[in-house]
N, C-alpha and C positions, 0 to 999 in steps of 0.2 A: 573050355577056353582057358588059356594060360593065366588070365588076369582075374582073380577074385579079389577085389579091393575093398577094404573096410572104408567106413565113412571118413576116418582119419586120413587114409591114403588118398581119397578123392579130392581132398582140399588142394586147391591150386593146380589142378590138372587141366590141360587143354583137352576139349572133348567135342564130339559131334552127336546129334540125336540119332537114335536107332530104335528099332522095334524089339521089345523084350519078348520072352516066351509067351506071355499072356496078352500080347498086343499093347502093353503099356509102353509109352515113350520113355526110354532110358538114355543116359549119356554114355557114349563109348569114348574113352580117352584116346587122343591121337598121339600125345606125348606126355612125359612125366619128368619131374625134376630128379636130381640125384638121390634124394632120400627115398622117394617112391620107387625108383629103379632098384635101389638096394633092397627094399622090402620085397619087391617082386622077384628079383633074381637070386638074392642071397649073396651077391657080390658086394664087397665093401665099397663105400664111396671113394676111398683112395684109389682102389683098383679101377673103378669106373672112370675116374678123372684121368688116370694114366692111360687107359685105353682110348679115351677121347683125344688126349694130347698126341699119342703116337699113331692115331688114325685107324685103329682097329675097331672103333665104335663111332658111328656117325652121330653127331649131335649138333645142336644150334646153341648159340649164346645169346641170351636176351638180357642185356645189361650185364650184370655179374652172374646171372643165373645160367646154369647149363641145363638144357632141355633135350631129352633123348626120345626119339620117336618109338612108339610101342613096337612097330615093325622091326626095329633094330634089336630090341630086347628079345622079341620072339626068335629072331634069327640067331641071336647069341645063345639062347637057352635051348634051342632045338638039338635033339640028340645027333651027334656027329657033325655039328655045325662047325664050319671053318671060321676062324677069327679074322680072316682077311676081308676087306671091303673093296 
C-alpha cells in the first residue's frame, strides 16, 4: 500500500475502520491535511496548495484547513498519472 504512516502522521487524519493482516481492527485514513500529504507524496505544501487552487488536485476546506482525499494522493503519485481532474 502507498501509505505507510507514522504515529506522528496519523494525528488529525480522517479515517475508517478496516481489518489488518492479522485480523486486528485498524483505522484507514480517508483524507489527510497538507502536512501529511507532503510527507506521503514528497510534494511541498506550497505546490499542493497551488494544485488545489488551480483544480489539478481535489480537496475540501474545513474551516481554514485543506483536506485531501487519499484517493487523490494515490492518483497523483501513480506512475504515468495525469494531473488533470
